N, C-alpha and C positions, 0 to 999 in steps of 0.2 A: 315581640308582640306588644301591642299598645296596652297601656293600663288606663282604665277609666278612673277619672277623679269625679267623685259624686258630691252632691250638696251635703256638707257635713252638719252634724248636730253641734251647734256652738253654745247652746243653753239648754237647761233641763226642760223648758217648756216650748222649745222651738219646734215648729212643724213644717215651716218652709222658709226660704231665704231669698233675698234679692241681690243679684250681682250689681254692685254699685260701680265698680271700676276694676278692670283687669290690669294687673301690674306687670304682666308678661304678654308677649305676642307669639303668634304661631311661628315656629322655627327657633324660638329661644331655648337655650339650655337652662335647665333648672336643677337645683340641688335639693336634696331632702331637707325640709325645714325652711326652705326659702319662701318668703311671702309672695303669693301669686295673685291674690284677689282681695278686694274689699267687699265684704258681705254685710248686708243689713239684716239683722235678726229681729225678733220680737222685743229684745231688750236693749240692744246697743249695736253700733256699727263697729266691726272689727275686721282685722286682716286675717286671711286664712293661709296657713303654711302648708306647702305641698308635702305629702307623706311618701312621695316617691321621687326618684331622680331620673332625668332623661331629657328628651327634646319635646317641646310642646308641638304636637302634630295637628291638633285641632282644638279650637275654642268652640265648644258646642253651644254654650249659652252666651247670649249677647248682654252687653251692659244694659241694665234695666229689667232684665228678665227675672221673673219670680218662679222658683221651682221648689217642689216638695223635697223633703229629705230623701236621700238615696238616688235622686235623678242625676244623670251624667251632666257635668258642667264643662269638662275638658278631657282631653286624652293626651297622655304622655307616652312616648315610645323611643325608638332609636332614630338617630339622625338619618334623614332621607326616607324614613318610613312614611307611607301614605295612609291616610285614614281609611278604614274599611268601609266599603259601601254597604249601607244597611238595606235590608229588604223593605219593600213597600209595606205600609200598614195593611192589616187584615182587611179592613173595609175596602181599600182600593183593589186588593187582590180579588175579592169577591166581585167587585165591579167589573174587572177585566174578564173574569170567568163568565160573567153574565152576558157580555157582548158576543162571545164566540158562539154559544148555542143559538143566540138570536139570529146570527147570520146564517148558520146552517139550517135552521128551521125555516128561515125565509126562502132559502133556495129550494127547499122541499115543499114549500107552500103549506107547511103545517103551522098550527097555532102554538106559540110557545107556552106550554102548560105551566112551567115553573116560573115564568116571568113575574107574575104578581108577588110570589113569595120572595124572590130575590130582590125585587124592587123595594118591598117593605123592609127587608132585612137591612138594606142600605139607607133607608129613609128614617122616618120618625121613630119607628119601632126599634131601630138600632140604638137610639138614644134612650128609649124607655127600658131597654134591656140592660142598661148600665154601661154601654160602650161609648158614651159621650166623652169627649176629651175634657177631662177635668182632673185637677189635683186631688189627692186623697182628702186633704183638708176641706177643699171646696165641696166634695161629695158629702162629707160628714155634716158640714154646716148647712148644706141645702136640705138634708134630711131633717135636721133639728129645727130649722126655720120654716119648713114646709114650702120650699121654693123648688120649682121645676127646673132642673138643669137644662133640659132640652130647649127651654125658651130663653136662655141667657146667651148673650153674645160675649164670647171670651175675649179678654184683652191680653192674655198670656201669649207665649211663643206658639206660633202656628194656630192661633185661635183658641188655645187652651183656656178653660175656665179656671180662674184662681179665686182665692178666698175673697178678695176685695170685690170681685164681680158679684158674688153671692150676697155680700153685705150690702152692696149698692141696690141690688134687686129687692132685698128684704126691706131696706129703709124706704124705698119708693112705694112700698105697699103691695108689691107683687113682683112679677118678672117682666122682662123686656120683650114681650110679644107684640107683634104688630096689631093683633086684635085688641089687646088691652090698651095699647096706645091710642087706637082709634076710639075706643069706648071712653077713655079719659078725655079726649078732645071733645067728643060729643057732649059729655056731661058738663065740661067747662063752658061749652057754648050755650047749653040750656040754662045753666045757673046764672050766666052773665047776661042772658037775654039777647045775645048777639046773633050773628049769622050762624047757620048750621055748621059750616066748615070754617074753622079758625085759620087765619093767615099763618105763614111760616113763623116759627118761634123767633123771638128777638135775638139778635146776635149777642154772644157772651159779652158781658161788661155793661149791658144796658138793663138796669133794674127798674125802669120807669120812674114813678114818683119817689122811689128810694134813692135815686141817683145812680152813679156808676157802681157796678158790682165787680168785685174781684174774687175769683174762686181760688182757694188755696187747698191743694191736696194734702191730706194728712200723711205723715211719715208712718212707716211700719210701727215705730215705737208709740206714736200718738194713737194709732188705731188700736194697738194692744192695750194701752192705758184706758181708752174709751170703752173697749169691750169688757175689760176686767172690772171697771168701776160699775158699768151697767149690770153685769152679772151679780156683783156684790149687792147692789141695791135691790135687784129683782129676787134674789134667793135668800139673803141673810136677814132674818127678822131682828133688827138691831134695837138697842136701847142705850140711853146715855146716862152717865153719872158725872156730877160736877163737884169739884172742891176748890176752895181757895187755900193756897199754901203760903204760910209765913216764911219768906225767904231771907229774913234779916240775918240769920246765922250764916246762910250760904253766901250772901253778899260780903259779910265780914271775912269769911274764909277765903273767898276769891281775891279780896283786896290784899290779904297777906301773901297769897300765892303769887300775885303779880309783882310783889316786891322781891320775890325770889327768882322768878323766871319771866321772860318776855312772852312765853307761850303758855300762860296759865290756862287750865281747863275752863271752858265756857260753862254757862248755866245749863245749856242743853246737854253738855257732856255729863253734868251731874244728874240730870234727869234720866239719861240713858243708863247710867250706872245704878241709880235708885231703882229703875224698872227692872234691870237685869237681876239685882239682888232679890227683889220681890217676886220675880218670875220663878226663881229657884224655890221659893217658899210656897208658891201657888201654881203648881204644874199645869192645872187645867187652863190657866190663862195663856200658858206657853204651849198651846195645843191647837187642834183643828177639828172641825166637824166634816166628815166625809161619808156620804151615802149611808146614814144610819148608824155610824160608829164614830168614836173619838180616836184621834191619833195624838198620843202624848210623846213629846220629843225629849231626848236626853240632853241635847245641846240647847243653850240659850243664845240665840242669834237675833240681835236687835237691828231692825232696819231703820235708817234715818232718811226721811223724805227730803229731797233736795230739788230745788227748782232749777231745771236745765233750760236749754233753748226751746221755748214754746212747749215744754212738756214737763213731766214729773218723773224723777228717777229716784229709786230707793236702794242705795248701797247698803250692804250688810256688815255689821260689826260682829264677827263670829266669836262665840264663847265670851260674851261680854261680862258674864257673871264671874269669870275667872281672871279677867283683866283688871289692872289697877285703874284708878281714875286717870292717871297720866297716860297710860297705854290707850285707853278709850279716846282720850283727847287727840293723841297723835294719829291713831287709826282713822278717826272721823275726819280730821283735817286733811289727811292724804286722800281719802275717798272723795270728799267734796271737791278737792282740786282736780282729781281725775274726771269727775262728772263735768265740771265746767270747761275742762280742756278737751272733752270728748274722747278721753282715753280709758274710761272705765270699761272693764271686760264683763261678759255675761256671768262668769263664776262669781264675781264680786257683787252681783245683783241678785244672786240666788240664795236659797236656803234660809231666808228670814222666818222667824217664828213669832215675831211681834214687831210693831212699828211705832215710831215716835214721829209726829209731825208738829213742827213748831213754826208758828206765824207771828210770834211775839215781836220779832225784829221789824215787822211791818206795822206795828202799833195796834195789832188786833188783840182785844181784851180776851175774847174766848170764841171758840167756834166748834163745829162738829165735823169730824173727818169721816171719810168712807173707808170701811174695813178693807184691808188688802187681802183678798181671798187666797187661800182658805184659812187664814189666820183667825184666831178667836176674838181678837180685840186690837184697837189702835188708840194711842193716847194723843190727844190734841192739846198743845201747850200754847197759852196766850202770853201776852206781854207781862214783863216784870216791872212794876212801877210802884211808887208810894201811893197808898190809899188809906183812907180814914177807916180805922177799925177800933173796936172797943177792947181796951186792955182788961183781961180777965181778973187781974189782981186788984187794980185800982178802980175799975169801972169807968175810967175816963176814955175819951176818944183821942186816939193818938195816930200818928202817921207811921205806917209800917210798909216795908218792901214786901209786896204780895204778888202772887202769880196764880192765874186760874188754869186748872187742868180738867179736861173732859175725857172720860174714858168711854169709848163706843164699843159695845159688846155684842157678839152674836148670841142671841138668846137660845139658840139650839144647843149650845154647849155651856154657856155661862148664865147663871141666874143672878138676880139682884144682889143677894148676899155675897156671892163669889166675887163679883166685880167690886162691891163696896169694901170688902176686906182687903182686896189687892190695892185699891186706890188709897185706902187709909194707910197701908204700909208704905206706899210710895211717898205720901205726904210726911209720914213720920221720919223717913230716912232723909228727906230734903230739909226738914226743919231741924234735924240733928246731923248735919253734913259730915261731921268727923267720923261717923260710922261708915261713910263711903270709902274712907281710906283704910279701913281694916281688912 
């Protein structure tokens, strides 16, 4: 008997996935653990290994299809086995049952009493009763955003409404109904003083006075980043704290380490280690606010923001407080390499309790970062360069290697004093970097 292969959960926050490429064809023999498909999740693209052995008798989902978790994507059975024929959907069954009484009643010359009810069951009311074809994620998002599912044209398999359809409807200020489209055209006509009915829309690529237009569809990862950042700014009342850190001792330490090894820890590795040690001392910074309560975590997992292809990826350095500076350096270097090679896996992007974002290598002196929800804070690190400062002992102006750091905090869990004490400890550790080796 055939075994259904369903859309797997490949990350802790995954709700649906897209089949990017099938690595097998119908009729192929597969072994347990064999890679059979490339799937795009909300965090990364990765290959999926079959959890059963046999012959691929049916590829239910096509390349490019987006399906919710648990939906069937393929079936594996015995050689020569044919896929089972599935029953027609409920709505179609009811439609066929509707036609038979109609014919009988027509022969008898009687008025079909139940026809209006059946017709309405198969029409708009069927959608309003929750029987519209939509993924669970799309239904939840539509409810949250106040979008009518019945008015959306689905772009998923079989006209199924998926999350991107709901997002597009919400971004356009409503749903894709014919009535609303006509109203929008009429309003545009009135505002522009033109004729009552506008001509057909300009072909894609022509943006009028703006020149040629190119439309680029966001990847699933880009959409996820956009959604999470928008949620963060909309829900987290954040505030910022800024300090200038004297990195003279850190520069001297790294110079000595470079004499000993070609892969000396970077300044960002030192920042990660300093944050990890400080997070152990200030557990509320290593926490999250969720629905009226705090979640304090036993592990210190620091995420490091990395610029990937047209998006932002944050691999996690797990138990950073327990790792040596050298271990953090090697772990971070490997994670960055995987991100840029497109080989990072969802588990390596999950579980972060705090994030460090560094734009100093781009010459940015200081900046404000967006908190990675549901984390309590994020540290934005600027460039390290020589700046004029006042020497506290002599009172003279001298050149020192300094670096700016901005801590962005969620005010629902962290108050000014909490963030200030944490940031002061990070500065202290970086200004006395030998403590990072202890």
